C-alpha positions in Angstrom: -27.8 -10.6 -49.5 -27.9 -6.8 -49.3 -31.2 -6.9 -47.4 -29.9 -9.4 -45.0 -26.7 -7.4 -44.5 -28.8 -4.3 -44.0 -30.9 -6.0 -41.3 -27.8 -7.1 -39.5 -26.3 -3.6 -39.6 -29.5 -2.1 -38.3 -29.7 -4.7 -35.5 -26.1 -4.1 -34.6 -26.6 -0.4 -34.4 -29.7 -0.9 -32.3 -27.7 -3.1 -30.0 -25.0 -0.5 -29.7 -27.5 2.2 -28.8 -29.2 0.0 -26.2 -25.8 -1.0 -24.6 -24.8 2.7 -24.6 -28.0 3.7 -22.9 -27.7 0.9 -20.4 -24.1 1.7 -19.8 -25.0 5.4 -19.3 -27.6 4.4 -16.7 -25.2 2.1 -15.0 -22.5 4.8 -14.8 -25.0 7.3 -13.5 -26.1 4.7 -10.8 -22.5 4.7 -9.6 -22.9 8.3 -8.6 -19.1 8.8 -8.3 -19.6 12.6 -8.1 -21.1 12.1 -4.6 -17.6 11.1 -3.4 -15.3 13.8 -4.6 -11.6 13.2 -4.4 -9.6 14.5 -1.4 -8.8 18.2 -1.4 -5.3 18.8 -2.7 -5.1 21.7 -0.3 -5.4 19.5 2.8 -3.1 20.2 5.7 -1.9 18.3 8.7 -3.9 20.7 10.9 -7.1 19.4 9.3 -6.4 15.7 10.1 -8.6 14.8 13.1 -6.4 12.1 14.4 -3.5 14.5 14.8 -5.4 17.1 16.9 -4.8 15.3 20.2 -1.4 13.5 19.7 0.1 11.2 22.3 3.0 12.5 24.4 6.5 12.1 23.0 7.6 8.5 23.0 10.7 8.3 20.8 11.7 8.2 17.2 10.9 6.0 14.1 13.2 5.8 11.1 11.4 5.6 7.8 13.5 4.4 4.9 12.8 5.1 1.2 14.5 4.0 -2.0 16.9 6.1 -3.9 16.4 4.2 -7.2 14.6 6.3 -9.8 14.3 3.8 -12.7 14.0 0.0 -13.0 17.2 -1.1 -14.5 17.3 -0.5 -18.3 13.5 -1.2 -18.7 12.6 2.4 -19.1 10.1 2.1 -16.2 10.0 4.5 -13.3 11.1 3.4 -9.9 11.0 5.5 -6.7 9.1 5.1 -3.5 5.3 5.3 -3.1 4.2 8.6 -1.4 1.0 7.0 0.1 3.1 4.3 1.8 5.2 7.0 3.5 2.7 9.8 4.2 0.0 7.6 5.9 2.6 5.9 8.1 4.4 9.2 8.9 1.2 10.8 10.3 0.3 7.6 12.2 3.6 7.6 14.0 3.4 11.3 14.7 -0.2 11.0 16.1 1.1 8.2 18.4 4.0 10.2 19.9 6.8 9.2 17.6 9.0 11.7 15.7 9.9 10.5 12.2 13.2 10.8 10.5 13.5 9.8 6.8 16.5 8.1 5.3 17.5 6.6 2.0 20.5 4.7 0.6 22.0 7.7 -1.1 20.6 10.5 1.1 19.1 13.7 -0.3 15.8 14.0 -2.1 14.6 10.6 -3.3 12.4 9.9 -6.3 8.6 10.0 -5.5 5.7 8.2 -7.1 2.2 9.5 -6.6 -1.2 7.8 -7.3 -4.6 9.1 -8.4 -6.2 7.7 -5.2 -4.6 10.0 -2.7 -6.4 10.8 0.6 -6.2 13.9 2.8 -3.2 12.6 4.7 -1.2 12.3 1.4 -1.9 15.8 0.3 -1.3 17.1 3.8 2.2 15.5 3.6 2.9 17.3 0.3 1.7 20.6 2.0 3.6 20.1 5.2 6.8 22.3 5.3 8.5 20.2 8.0 7.8 16.9 6.2 9.0 18.3 2.9 12.2 19.5 4.5 12.9 16.1 5.9 12.1 14.5 2.5 14.4 17.0 0.6 17.3 16.1 2.9 16.9 12.5 3.8 19.6 11.0 5.9 22.1 8.8 4.2 21.7 5.2 5.6 25.4 4.9 6.2 25.3 7.9 8.5 22.3 6.8 10.5 22.7 6.3 14.3 20.4 3.4 14.9 20.5 3.8 18.6 18.2 6.8 18.3 15.2 4.8 17.0 12.5 2.7 18.6 11.5 1.2 15.2 12.4 1.2 11.6 9.8 1.2 8.8 10.7 0.4 5.2 8.5 2.2 2.7 7.5 0.3 -0.5 8.0 1.3 -4.1 9.4 -0.6 -7.0 12.8 1.0 -6.6 13.4 -0.8 -3.4 13.9 -4.1 -5.3 17.2 -2.6 -6.7 18.8 -0.9 -3.8 17.4 -2.3 -0.5 18.6 -5.9 -0.7 22.3 -5.2 -1.1 22.6 -2.0 0.9 25.3 -2.7 3.5 23.8 -0.4 6.2 20.3 -1.9 6.3 21.2 -5.2 8.1 23.2 -3.3 10.7 20.3 -0.8 11.4 17.7 -3.6 11.5 19.8 -5.8 13.7 20.6 -2.9 16.2 17.0 -1.9 16.5 15.7 -5.4 16.8 18.4 -6.3 19.4 17.3 -3.3 21.5 13.7 -4.5 21.6 12.5 -2.3 18.8 10.0 -3.0 16.0 10.8 -3.7 12.4 8.1 -2.9 9.8 7.8 -3.0 6.0 5.1 -2.7 3.4 4.5 -3.8 -0.2 8.0 -3.9 -1.8 9.6 -2.7 1.4 10.3 -6.2 2.8 13.1 -6.4 0.1 15.1 -4.7 2.8 14.8 -7.7 5.1 16.2 -10.3 2.7 19.8 -10.1 3.8 19.3 -9.4 7.5 20.9 -11.9 9.8 20.4 -11.6 13.6 23.2 -11.8 16.2 22.9 -15.6 16.6 23.4 -16.1 12.9 19.8 -16.7 12.0 18.3 -14.9 9.0 15.6 -12.6 10.3 12.9 -14.0 7.9 13.7 -17.7 8.6 10.6 -19.4 9.9 8.8 -16.1 10.4 5.3 -15.3 9.2 5.6 -12.4 6.8 4.2 -11.0 3.6 5.0 -8.5 0.8 3.8 -7.7 -2.7 2.8 -11.1 -4.2 3.8 -12.7 -7.4 0.2 -12.5 -8.5 0.0 -8.8 -7.9 3.3 -8.1 -9.5 2.6 -10.1 -12.7 -0.9 -8.7 -13.1 0.5 -5.2 -13.2 3.8 -5.9 -15.1 3.6 -9.0 -17.3 7.4 -9.1 -17.8 8.1 -8.5 -14.1 10.5 -11.4 -14.1 12.8 -9.6 -16.5 12.2 -6.0 -15.2 13.1 -6.9 -11.6 16.2 -8.8 -10.4 13.7 -11.1 -8.6 10.1 -11.5 -7.5 9.7 -10.5 -3.9 7.4 -13.4 -2.8 9.8 -16.0 -4.3 12.9 -14.4 -2.7 11.2 -14.0 0.7 10.3 -17.7 0.6 13.9 -18.6 -0.4 15.0 -16.6 2.7 12.9 -18.9 4.8 9.8 -16.8 5.4 6.5 -18.5 5.9 4.9 -16.2 3.3 1.3 -15.3 4.0 -0.5 -14.5 0.7 -3.8 -12.6 1.0 -6.2 -11.6 -1.7 -4.9 -9.3 -4.5 -4.9 -5.6 -3.6 -6.6 -6.0 -0.2 -5.1 -5.2 3.2 -3.1 -8.0 4.6 -0.9 -7.2 7.5 1.1 -9.9 9.3 2.5 -9.6 12.8 5.1 -12.1 14.0 6.5 -10.8 17.3 8.3 -7.5 16.6 8.2 -8.0 12.8 5.4 -6.4 11.0 4.9 -6.7 7.2 2.1 -5.6 4.9 1.3 -7.0 1.4 0.5 -3.9 -0.6 -0.3 -0.2 -0.4 -3.7 -0.9 1.2 -1.9 -2.3 4.2 0.0 0.9 5.1 -2.4 2.2 7.8 -2.6 -1.2 9.5 1.1 -1.8 9.3 1.9 1.5 11.0 -0.8 1.0 13.7 0.5 -2.6 14.3 4.0 -1.2 14.8 2.6 1.2 17.4 1.0 -1.7 19.1 4.3 -3.6 18.9 5.9 -0.7 20.7 3.4 -1.2 23.6 0.8 1.4 22.9 -2.8 1.4 21.7 -3.0 3.5 18.5 -5.0 6.7 18.7 -8.5 6.6 17.4 -8.8 7.4 13.7 -11.8 7.6 11.4 -11.3 5.0 8.6 -11.0 6.4 5.1 -13.4 5.5 2.3 -10.7 3.4 0.9 -10.3 1.4 4.1 -14.1 0.9 4.3 -14.1 -0.4 0.7 -11.3 -2.9 1.6 -13.5 -4.0 4.5 -16.4 -4.6 2.2 -14.2 -6.5 -0.3 -12.7 -8.6 2.4 -16.2 -9.6 3.6 -17.1 -10.5 0.0 -14.1 -12.8 -0.3 -14.7 -14.5 3.0 -18.5 -14.5 3.3 -20.0 -13.9 -0.1 -22.1 -11.3 -1.9 -25.1 -11.2 0.5 -22.9 -10.5 3.5 -20.9 -7.9 1.6 -24.1 -6.1 0.4 -25.4 -5.9 3.9 -22.1 -4.4 5.1 -22.1 -2.1 2.1 -25.4 -0.6 3.2 -23.9 0.0 6.7 -20.8 1.8 5.1 -22.2 4.3 2.7 -18.9 6.2 2.6 -17.0 3.2 1.2 -15.0 4.3 -1.8 -16.9 3.5 -5.0 -13.9 4.0 -7.2 -11.9 1.3 -5.4 -14.8 -1.1 -5.5 -15.2 -0.4 -9.2 -11.4 -1.0 -9.7 -11.7 -4.4 -8.2 -14.7 -5.2 -10.5 -12.5 -4.3 -13.5 -9.6 -6.4 -12.2 -12.0 -9.3 -11.9 -13.3 -8.8 -15.4 -9.7 -8.6 -16.8 -9.0 -12.0 -15.1 -12.0 -13.6 -16.6 -14.0 -13.6 -13.4 -17.4 -12.6 -14.8 -19.4 -13.5 -11.8 -17.0 -11.7 -9.4 -17.0 -8.6 -11.7 -20.8 -8.6 -11.7 -21.0 -8.9 -7.9 -18.3 -6.3 -7.3 -20.0 -3.7 -9.6 -23.1 -4.2 -7.5 -21.1 -3.3 -4.4 -19.7 -0.2 -6.2 -23.3 0.9 -6.9 -24.1 0.5 -3.2 
């Protein structure tokens, strides 16, 4: 018995060593160091798409949440920096000054991620942007006649203060009535749930729209149905929206007339640019980030399969390996072994 046990132990240790060696080679093949994170010292002056801005065209109101915590769950709320900063600079580049407002006014609670790009750091280092953020307008005091569009920034806190804020329906209705554009991303569409147009029709009724999906919410927060007062997808559908659900954590921006909605944080750039188009202008040219290139590769994989995705991946060497690897891990956690294997191949390039 001892000899048999000893052989099993030796074999097990050998397997561990082999797996460790293979894992080391696999990790080395990813070559993540070849794609260093964005420089925390980035400034707006360094953003190429801001160097030749469009002439002044008006103003956009960006709205963020004032809710810092998710009820009594102990979880943090707030707005997502990346969903504000990327849209903020997109609007500026296209000739629109941006004011920032929140339900309570003043400085709102911010959430940052570990996948920030140069535009996100530039916002943090931008004195004018930070002044606006430190002194956000109180929604009740906003003069909606000043704005060509309103953009609702996502963040989990929006689920608590956007739906019942009495000023939001008035602002949205005024801007929409005057021919303006209404946009929202991720959890931001929570602001649209109670909006009723002048003819008594709910804004979302019969409209194609999207937001953070049930699948995305429940993957990240298993007890989301108790943490939040509702699930956004369900409530949007109850409000009459023709909800358009895309793949988890991939860009999915839906345009229905002058209503523009995005499914998740990866939709921020395309939501802002679609809003600019809705205002009648072609967005200024902008080099796609490595994150956006990765989303393009992932979308090709979902629609056309691994061979097409690998061919595109070879054409996009700057695609963000970390995001591709994250999707491989998500697939593995969902039991999608084949998907996980294919996606890690894409991460290796």
